N, C-alpha and C positions, 0 to 999 in steps of 0.2 A: 408546394400550386405549378401546374407544367402547363402555359397559356400558349398561342398563338394568334398576333397580330398579323393582321392585315394589312400595309398599308403605313411606310414608312415618312410618309411629308407631317407638317406638323401636331397635330390631332394623335395618330400612330407612336410616334419617338415619342412626346410626351407622360401617353401612357406605359410603354417601355419603359420609359427613365421613375415613370410610379413605382413602378412595382415591382422589377429590382430595387428598388432599396428596400421592399418589401422579402425580398429574399420567394423571390419565386424564381422559375427556370421560364428567360422570355424565349421565344423565339418570333424573328420581324421580319414577316417577306414584304419583301415590295421589290418588280419588274426595273427601276433604274440608282443600277448599281452606281451611283453621283450621291445620292440618299443612303445609301443603307453602311457607305465606306465609315466616313467621319460618325459617327455609331456604331459601330464594331471600333471604333478604334478608344472612344469614349464613354463606355457604358456596358458594362456589365450581361449582354445579351446578348444569344444566337442573330449572327444573320443568314436572309440566306434569302439569293434573289429569282426571278421569279414571278412570275402572275400565279399569286392565289387564289383564279379558278381554274385550274387545271390542277388534270389530276392527279397524269404524273408528278406536284410538287407536291397536290396536298397527298403520298399518294407516301414521299419520304418521311415531311415532316409527325405527318401523323404510323408513323412507326409504332412509338409507344407513351401513354395512357397520352391527353392534350387531357387537361378539366376545360378546358375554356380554349374555340379562336371565335379570330373578335374580331372583324371588317369594317376599320376608320379612315371616313375622309371628311377633307376640306365640301363646306359647302355653303353660294353661299346665298341662297337661297332654305330660310331652314324656317316651315311652318307650322303652321298648333302641330297641339300633339296630339297627337286621334284625327287628322284625314291622313286617308285617301294617302297624299303626299309626301308626308309634315316626315320628317329622318326619320323618326323613330320609328316607323311601321314600316318605311325599307325598315332599317336594321332589324328589323322584331320580322321580318316578313324575307332577310336574311339568310337568321342566323336560320331560322326554319328549319331551309332548303342546305343551310349545309349540314347538320344534325342529320335531316334528308342521308345526305353525302356519305359524312364521316361513318355513321350506320349503317351502310352500304358497304359502305371500302372494310371493314372490320370482320363483315360475312365471310 
């Protein structure tokens, strides 16, 4: 499975590590090179420096068939599931937005 993870913080790095150990092709995107350097040298993942909201970067990493695009970030404010400001609600909305963007880029 080819998986793109946007965000190389604690959550994104942990997710990339877990998935790469299961023999998935992982691409980790982050705008901070300092976060990507230690990951690039220690994990079996591809890293890409830049913003995951940039159409140009998304076009580059989405050239091949991608099974999952996931944005992760930690937040001090996790609210109950289902509330409009909850983490899960925002993630679902974000994924829907990117699903539509991927469809647009591939057409």
